[in-house]
C-alpha positions in Angstrom: 157.4 -12.1 73.2 157.6 -11.1 76.8 159.4 -7.9 77.8 162.5 -8.1 79.9 161.8 -7.9 83.6 163.9 -5.6 85.8 166.3 -7.7 87.8 166.1 -7.5 91.6 168.1 -4.4 92.4 170.0 -5.9 95.3 171.3 -8.7 93.1 172.0 -6.4 90.3 174.1 -4.0 92.4 175.8 -7.0 94.1 176.9 -8.5 90.8 178.1 -5.2 89.3 179.8 -4.0 92.4 181.5 -7.4 93.2 182.8 -7.4 89.6 184.5 -4.1 90.1 188.3 -4.1 90.7 188.7 -1.9 93.8 190.9 -1.4 96.9 187.9 -0.8 99.1 187.6 -3.0 102.2 184.6 -5.3 102.4 182.9 -3.0 104.9 183.3 0.0 102.6 181.9 -2.0 99.6 178.8 -2.9 101.7 178.4 0.8 102.6 178.5 1.8 98.9 175.9 -0.9 97.9 173.7 0.2 100.8 174.0 3.9 99.8 173.2 3.1 96.1 170.2 1.0 97.1 168.9 3.6 99.6 169.0 6.5 97.0 167.5 4.3 94.3 164.8 3.0 96.6 163.9 6.4 97.8 163.7 7.6 94.2 161.3 4.8 93.4 159.2 5.7 96.4 158.9 9.4 95.6 158.2 8.5 92.0 155.3 6.3 93.1 153.8 9.2 95.1 154.2 11.5 92.0 156.7 13.6 94.0 158.9 13.8 90.9 161.4 16.6 92.1 162.4 14.6 95.1 162.5 11.4 93.0 164.9 13.1 90.6 167.1 14.3 93.5 167.5 10.8 94.8 168.1 9.2 91.4 170.8 11.9 90.8 172.4 10.9 94.0 172.2 7.2 93.0 173.8 8.0 89.6 176.8 9.5 91.4 177.9 6.0 92.4 178.2 4.9 88.7 176.4 1.6 89.0 173.4 0.3 87.0 173.3 3.6 85.2 171.1 2.3 82.4 168.3 1.7 85.0 169.0 4.9 86.9 169.0 7.1 83.8 165.8 5.5 82.6 164.1 6.4 85.9 165.3 9.9 85.6 164.0 10.0 82.0 160.6 8.8 83.2 160.4 11.4 86.0 161.2 14.2 83.6 158.6 12.8 81.2 156.0 12.9 83.9 156.6 16.6 84.6 156.6 17.4 80.8 160.3 18.3 80.7 160.7 16.5 77.4 164.2 17.7 76.6 165.6 16.1 79.8 163.4 13.1 79.3 165.0 12.4 75.9 168.5 13.3 77.2 168.3 10.7 80.0 166.6 8.1 77.8 169.5 8.5 75.4 172.0 8.2 78.2 170.3 5.0 79.4 170.5 3.6 75.8 174.2 4.6 75.6 174.9 2.5 78.7 172.8 -0.5 77.6 171.6 -0.5 73.9 169.7 -3.7 74.6 167.5 -2.2 77.3 164.0 -1.8 75.9 162.3 0.7 78.2 164.1 4.0 77.2 163.3 3.3 73.6 159.7 2.8 74.4 159.6 6.0 76.5 161.0 8.0 73.6 158.4 6.4 71.3 155.5 7.3 73.6 156.8 10.9 74.1 157.1 11.6 70.4 153.9 9.8 69.6 152.0 11.9 72.1 153.5 15.0 70.5 152.4 13.7 67.1 156.0 13.7 65.9 155.6 10.3 64.3 158.9 10.4 62.3 160.9 10.6 65.6 158.6 8.1 67.3 159.3 5.6 64.5 163.0 6.3 64.5 163.1 5.5 68.3 161.7 2.0 67.8 163.7 1.4 64.6 166.8 2.0 66.6 165.6 -0.6 69.1 164.8 -3.1 66.3 168.4 -2.7 65.0 169.6 -3.9 68.4 166.8 -6.4 69.2 165.4 -7.7 65.8 163.6 -10.6 67.6 161.2 -8.2 69.4 157.9 -9.1 67.6 155.8 -6.5 69.5 158.1 -3.7 68.4 157.8 -4.7 64.7 154.0 -4.8 65.2 154.0 -1.3 66.8 156.1 0.1 64.0 153.9 -1.5 61.3 150.8 -0.2 63.0 152.3 3.3 63.3 153.3 3.5 59.7 149.9 2.2 58.6 147.5 4.1 60.8 149.2 7.4 61.5 151.9 7.9 58.8 150.0 6.3 55.9 153.3 4.9 54.6 152.1 1.5 53.3 155.6 0.4 52.1 157.2 0.9 55.5 154.2 -0.7 57.3 154.5 -3.8 55.0 158.2 -4.2 55.9 157.5 -4.6 59.6 154.4 -6.8 59.1 156.4 -9.0 56.8 159.2 -9.1 59.4 156.7 -10.6 61.9 155.7 -13.3 59.4 159.4 -14.1 58.8 160.1 -14.3 62.5 157.2 -16.7 62.9 159.0 -19.1 60.5 161.9 -19.5 62.9 160.6 -18.9 66.4 157.3 -19.0 68.4 155.2 -15.8 67.7 151.9 -15.2 69.4 149.0 -15.8 67.0 147.7 -12.3 67.6 150.7 -10.7 66.0 150.7 -13.1 63.0 146.9 -12.7 62.6 147.1 -8.9 62.4 150.3 -8.8 60.4 148.4 -10.7 57.6 145.3 -8.5 58.2 147.2 -5.2 57.7 149.1 -6.7 54.7 145.8 -7.6 53.1 144.7 -4.0 53.3 148.1 -2.8 52.0 148.1 -5.1 49.0 144.5 -4.3 48.2 145.2 -0.5 48.3 148.0 -1.3 45.7 145.6 -3.3 43.5 147.5 -6.5 44.3 144.2 -8.3 44.8 145.4 -11.9 44.8 148.1 -11.1 47.4 145.4 -9.3 49.5 143.2 -12.3 49.3 146.0 -14.7 50.4 146.8 -12.4 53.4 143.2 -12.1 54.6 142.6 -15.9 54.2 145.8 -16.6 56.2 144.5 -14.2 58.8 141.3 -16.3 59.0 143.3 -19.5 59.2 145.0 -18.2 62.3 141.7 -16.9 63.8 138.5 -18.0 62.2 136.6 -15.5 64.3 138.3 -12.5 62.8 135.0 -11.2 61.4 136.6 -8.1 59.9 138.7 -10.2 57.6 135.7 -12.3 56.6 133.7 -9.2 55.8 136.5 -7.8 53.6 137.0 -11.1 51.7 133.2 -11.2 51.0 133.3 -7.8 49.4 136.6 -8.4 47.5 135.2 -11.6 46.0 132.0 -9.9 45.0 133.9 -7.1 43.4 135.5 -9.8 41.3 132.2 -11.6 40.7 133.7 -14.8 42.2 130.3 -15.7 43.4 131.0 -18.9 45.3 133.7 -17.4 47.5 131.6 -14.3 48.0 128.6 -16.4 49.0 130.7 -18.5 51.4 132.2 -15.6 53.3 129.0 -13.6 53.3 127.1 -16.4 54.9 129.9 -16.9 57.5 129.6 -13.2 58.4 125.8 -13.1 58.4 125.7 -16.0 60.8 126.9 -13.6 63.4 125.6 -10.3 62.1 122.5 -11.2 60.1 121.3 -7.7 59.4 124.4 -6.3 57.8 123.2 -4.3 54.7 126.3 -4.7 52.5 126.5 -8.5 52.8 122.8 -9.0 52.5 123.1 -7.0 49.3 125.9 -9.3 48.2 123.8 -12.4 48.8 120.8 -10.8 47.1 122.8 -9.9 44.0 124.3 -13.5 43.9 121.0 -15.2 44.1 119.4 -12.7 41.7 122.1 -13.4 39.1 121.5 -17.1 39.4 117.7 -16.8 39.3 117.4 -18.2 42.8 114.2 -17.2 44.7 116.3 -16.9 47.9 117.3 -13.4 46.6 114.0 -12.1 47.9 114.7 -12.6 51.6 118.1 -10.8 51.4 116.9 -8.0 49.2 113.9 -7.4 51.4 116.2 -6.8 54.4 118.1 -3.9 52.8 115.4 -2.0 51.1 115.4 0.8 53.8 119.2 1.2 53.8 120.5 4.6 52.7 123.6 3.2 51.0 123.6 2.3 47.3 123.1 -1.3 48.4 119.7 -0.3 49.8 118.7 1.4 46.6 119.8 -1.6 44.5 118.1 -4.1 46.9 114.9 -2.2 46.7 115.1 -2.0 42.9 115.8 -5.7 42.4 113.1 -6.6 44.9 110.6 -4.4 43.0 111.5 -6.1 39.7 110.9 -9.5 41.3 107.6 -8.3 42.6 106.9 -6.8 39.1 106.7 -3.2 40.3 108.2 -2.3 37.0 107.7 1.4 36.9 109.3 2.0 40.3 112.1 -0.6 39.7 113.0 0.8 36.2 113.7 4.4 37.2 115.8 3.3 40.2 117.8 0.8 38.2 118.6 3.4 35.6 119.8 5.8 38.3 122.0 3.1 39.9 123.7 2.2 36.6 124.6 5.9 36.0 126.7 5.8 39.2 127.7 2.1 39.1 128.0 1.0 35.4 129.8 -2.2 36.3 126.9 -3.7 38.2 125.4 -6.6 36.3 122.2 -7.5 38.0 120.5 -4.1 37.0 121.0 -4.9 33.3 119.3 -8.3 33.7 116.5 -6.6 35.7 116.0 -3.9 33.0 116.0 -6.6 30.3 113.2 -8.4 32.0 111.2 -5.2 32.5 111.7 -4.3 28.8 110.5 -7.7 27.7 107.3 -7.4 29.8 106.7 -4.1 28.1 107.3 -5.6 24.7 110.4 -3.4 24.2 112.6 -6.0 22.4 115.3 -3.4 21.4 116.1 -2.5 24.9 115.7 -6.0 26.2 118.3 -7.1 23.5 120.7 -4.4 24.5 120.5 -5.2 28.3 120.8 -8.9 27.9 123.8 -8.5 25.6 125.5 -6.1 28.0 124.8 -8.4 30.9 126.3 -11.3 28.9 129.4 -9.3 28.0 129.9 -8.2 31.6 129.4 -11.8 32.9 132.0 -13.0 30.4 134.5 -10.4 31.7 133.7 -11.6 35.2 134.4 -15.2 34.1 130.9 -16.4 34.9 130.7 -18.3 31.7 127.5 -20.3 32.2 125.6 -17.2 33.2 127.2 -15.3 30.3 125.9 -17.9 27.8 122.4 -17.8 29.4 122.1 -14.1 28.9 123.7 -14.1 25.4 121.2 -16.8 24.3 118.4 -14.6 25.6 119.8 -11.8 23.4 120.1 -14.2 20.4 116.5 -15.3 20.8 115.5 -11.7 20.2 117.7 -11.1 17.2 120.0 -13.7 15.6 122.1 -11.8 13.2 124.3 -9.6 15.4 128.0 -10.6 15.0 129.0 -9.4 18.5 126.7 -11.9 20.2 128.4 -14.7 18.3 131.8 -13.3 19.2 131.1 -13.4 22.9 129.5 -16.9 22.6 132.7 -18.0 20.8 134.9 -16.5 23.6 132.8 -18.2 26.2 133.1 -21.6 24.6 136.8 -21.1 24.1 137.3 -20.2 27.8 135.4 -23.3 28.8 137.5 -25.5 26.6 134.9 -26.2 23.8 137.1 -25.2 20.9 135.0 -26.9 18.2 131.9 -24.9 19.2 134.0 -21.8 19.6 135.1 -22.1 16.0 131.5 -22.5 14.8 130.5 -19.2 16.5 133.7 -17.4 15.3 132.9 -18.5 11.7 129.3 -17.2 12.1 130.7 -13.9 13.5 133.1 -13.6 10.5 130.4 -14.4 8.0 128.3 -11.5 9.4 131.2 -9.1 9.7 134.4 -10.1 8.0 137.5 -9.5 10.1 141.2 -10.4 9.7 141.5 -10.6 13.5 138.8 -13.3 13.6 140.6 -15.3 10.9 143.9 -15.0 12.8 142.3 -16.2 16.0 140.6 -19.1 14.2 144.0 -20.0 12.7 145.4 -20.1 16.2 142.6 -22.3 17.6 143.1 -24.8 14.7 146.8 -25.0 15.7 145.7 -25.9 19.3 143.7 -28.7 17.8 146.8 -29.7 15.9 145.1 -29.1 12.6 148.0 -27.1 11.1 146.8 -27.2 7.5 143.6 -25.3 8.4 145.5 -23.1 10.8 147.8 -22.0 7.9 144.8 -21.6 5.6 143.0 -19.1 8.0 146.2 -17.2 8.7 146.9 -16.9 4.9 143.4 -15.7 4.4 144.0 -13.0 7.0 147.1 -11.9 5.2 145.2 -11.7 1.9 142.4 -9.7 3.6 144.9 -7.3 5.3 148.5 -7.5 3.9 149.9 -4.9 6.2 148.7 -6.7 9.4 151.6 -8.0 11.4 149.5 -10.3 13.6 149.1 -13.3 11.2 152.9 -13.5 10.7 153.3 -13.3 14.5 150.9 -16.2 15.0 152.6 -18.2 12.3 155.8 -17.7 14.3 154.1 -18.9 17.5 152.7 -22.0 15.9 156.1 -23.0 14.3 157.8 -22.3 17.6 155.4 -24.6 19.4 156.3 -27.2 16.8 160.0 -26.7 17.4 160.5 -25.3 13.9 162.6 -22.5 15.3 164.4 -21.2 12.1 161.0 -20.9 10.3 159.4 -19.3 13.4 162.2 -16.8 13.3 161.4 -15.8 9.7 157.7 -15.2 10.7 158.6 -13.1 13.8 161.0 -11.0 11.7 158.3 -10.4 9.1 156.0 -9.3 11.9 158.7 -6.9 13.2 159.2 -5.6 9.6 155.5 -4.6 9.6 155.4 -3.3 13.2 158.9 -2.5 14.3 158.1 -1.1 17.8 156.2 -4.1 19.2 158.0 -5.4 22.3 156.1 -8.7 22.2 157.5 -9.6 18.8 161.1 -9.0 19.9 160.5 -11.1 23.1 159.2 -14.1 21.1 162.0 -13.7 18.6 164.4 -13.9 21.5 162.8 -17.2 22.6 163.5 -18.9 19.2 166.9 -17.4 18.9 167.8 -18.8 22.3 166.6 -22.2 21.2 169.1 -22.0 18.4 171.9 -21.2 20.9 172.4 -17.7 19.3 173.1 -16.0 22.6 174.3 -12.6 21.3 171.3 -12.3 18.9 169.0 -13.3 21.8 170.5 -10.5 24.0 170.0 -8.0 21.2 166.3 -9.0 20.7 165.6 -8.7 24.5 167.2 -5.3 24.8 165.0 -4.1 22.0 162.0 -5.6 23.7 162.9 -3.6 26.8 163.6 -0.5 24.7 160.0 -0.5 23.4 158.5 -1.5 26.7 160.6 -0.4 29.7 158.0 -2.1 32.0 158.3 -5.5 30.5 158.9 -7.7 33.5 159.2 -10.9 31.4 161.9 -9.3 29.2 164.0 -8.2 32.3 163.7 -11.6 33.8 164.5 -13.5 30.5 167.6 -11.3 29.9 168.7 -11.6 33.6 168.3 -15.4 33.6 170.1 -15.7 30.2 173.1 -13.9 31.7 173.0 -16.1 34.9 172.5 -19.4 33.0 175.5 -18.5 30.8 177.6 -17.3 33.8 178.0 -13.8 32.4 177.3 -10.2 33.5 176.2 -11.6 36.9 175.8 -8.2 38.7 173.7 -6.9 35.8 171.8 -10.2 35.8 170.8 -9.6 39.4 169.8 -6.0 38.7 167.6 -7.0 35.8 165.8 -9.8 37.7 165.2 -7.4 40.6 163.7 -5.0 38.2 161.3 -7.7 37.0 160.4 -8.5 40.6 159.5 -4.8 41.1 156.6 -5.3 38.7 155.7 -8.9 39.8 157.1 -9.4 43.3 155.5 -12.8 43.8 156.4 -14.4 40.5 157.9 -17.8 41.2 159.8 -18.0 37.9 161.4 -14.6 38.6 162.4 -15.6 42.1 164.0 -18.8 40.7 165.9 -16.6 38.2 167.2 -14.4 41.1 168.2 -17.5 43.1 170.1 -18.9 40.2 171.9 -15.7 39.6 173.1 -15.7 43.2 174.1 -19.3 42.8 176.3 -18.4 39.9 177.9 -15.8 42.1 178.5 -18.5 44.8 176.2 -16.6 47.2 174.5 -19.8 48.3 172.6 -18.4 51.3 170.9 -15.8 49.1 170.4 -18.3 46.4 168.6 -20.8 48.7 166.5 -18.1 50.2 165.1 -17.0 46.8 164.8 -20.5 45.4 162.8 -21.7 48.4 160.6 -18.6 48.0 160.1 -19.5 44.3 159.1 -23.1 45.3 156.6 -21.7 47.8 155.1 -19.2 45.2 154.8 -21.8 42.5 153.2 -24.2 44.9 150.6 -21.5 45.7 150.0 -21.1 42.0 149.7 -25.0 41.8 152.4 -25.0 39.1 155.5 -26.6 40.6 158.6 -26.6 38.3 161.2 -29.4 38.1 163.8 -26.8 37.2 163.3 -25.0 40.5 163.7 -28.3 42.4 166.9 -29.0 40.4 168.3 -25.6 41.3 167.5 -26.1 45.0 169.3 -29.4 44.8 172.3 -27.8 43.2 172.4 -25.2 45.9 172.2 -27.7 48.8 175.0 -29.8 47.4 177.2 -26.7 47.2 176.4 -26.0 50.9 177.3 -29.5 51.9 173.8 -30.6 52.6 173.7 -33.8 50.6 170.5 -35.3 52.0 168.5 -32.1 51.1 170.1 -32.1 47.6 168.9 -35.7 47.2 165.4 -34.8 48.3 165.1 -32.0 45.8 166.7 -33.8 42.8 164.3 -36.7 43.5 161.4 -34.3 43.4 162.6 -32.9 40.1 162.9 -36.4 38.5 159.4 -37.4 39.7 158.1 -34.5 37.6 160.3 -34.8 34.6 163.0 -37.3 33.6 166.4 -35.6 33.0 169.7 -37.6 32.5 171.7 -34.7 34.0 169.7 -34.6 37.1 169.7 -38.5 37.3 173.5 -38.4 37.2 173.7 -35.8 40.0 171.3 -37.8 42.1 173.3 -41.0 41.7 176.5 -39.3 42.6 175.0 -37.7 45.7 173.5 -41.0 46.9 176.9 -42.7 46.5 178.3 -40.0 48.9 175.8 -41.0 51.5 176.8 -44.7 51.5 
């Protein structure tokens, strides 16, 4: 966004003076204009030669004519600023703003003055006052966001202004630079708050705008590696290394990825970082030595690395290989099992199985190995094999929790007889355990047997009264039975036992909205849910629907469209959200848009109510 240019002074004075009602003769008016111009011009000249006292004198004389005072006062403010008379500089900047609150330059002068004095609170306040007057000024939002991020370390305020830039870009042209760095800073802010997925989205959007933003590429490679999302980490690391091939951290990332996969390309990357003094250098050297079978040197270094970085996986695999070469099966078993468990937690299921099978080949009667093999099969969708491993685990070490989980898995296979059998066995093994009753409730709820499910949930609550999850699911089956007051009571208890339960706040808020009751409380409850999960599409839909019920259709549409966007990002669009958007558009008189969204809803799920609304809307268009 370009800054406003100073209008030609002659024209400015002519317009202002000609507009004045006066009894002066034309000759006298020309003399006034010429006098104004002369003083102002001399002031500009002396200012350009750094003769600030004489510049101030002439600007003061120009001010006496009471024309274009916003510009005159600004020039006085700047002169005082140049001679370090900050009190008068602020005074005349404020006078300039008083004459013309839309004029940018006095705000910027105050900002620069306070920023140079390291009074960042007042610097920020100066520009925030400008944004109140001129919210379209993208570069001011950016400056404020940058100030709050880099100098004041106030991530929340920084994120407000960076998000403002992104919002402005949705309605007017905004330079790519500002959009790029708004997403870049937001990425860092989200990551500092452990909102990793939002951080990733921001950094990736930054790269979409500018594929050459190598800093964002670098951060993404490291974030993905921290999460052991190996394919993404590999892709961004290679992109970075194309430009900076000797970077130690990302060569370490590539070395670790290839090492985990047993790929010989690990050697070239690990070799590059052996001399680095960072932990990556020590790890690279240790893994390289293991591959070269320098076991003594590698073993000591790997042990030291794990003391400081116990979450690293590749050292465990390296130590297992070294132990096997030494004939130490006990330590090899321990390291392979640890590697398998860590790989499972990182969702690298194929690599997890590979290492767990290595452990199993050393000793085949350890229940924990079968447990992780079962979990791995379950996560990859092979429920039949998962049940085989869970059964073996239970045979070696009987556990009611394993029986409960097997009962649940049989229900997923629609084998309800076996499901009930395993849950009943769990109850027999541990009569005071609430979990089998809870799972029986879940299964009956999924089968639409809501009164029976209610009985099981109430039994679970009887055994474990303060479990918020039990009350939440009890509420779901009570709501299905149209018992609204009982549902409200159950949700309030869920919140009582877990005051941070976002889903319970949202459910209760939506329940109020859907039943057109307690609408102010409904909005407060859903906003509370969004404090915990700000990008939850279902929660945003609830908030939009609550505003709809209050006939605040602009706010309703804003939140419903945001819900649509978030659910699309999650690849889980919802016909109910489309229906709500259609309802909102029809109330706003936008029939074509209503038809568009009801049509979207019906394409996902047939609903006679939506079909009726769509038919009526189309008839209005004819």
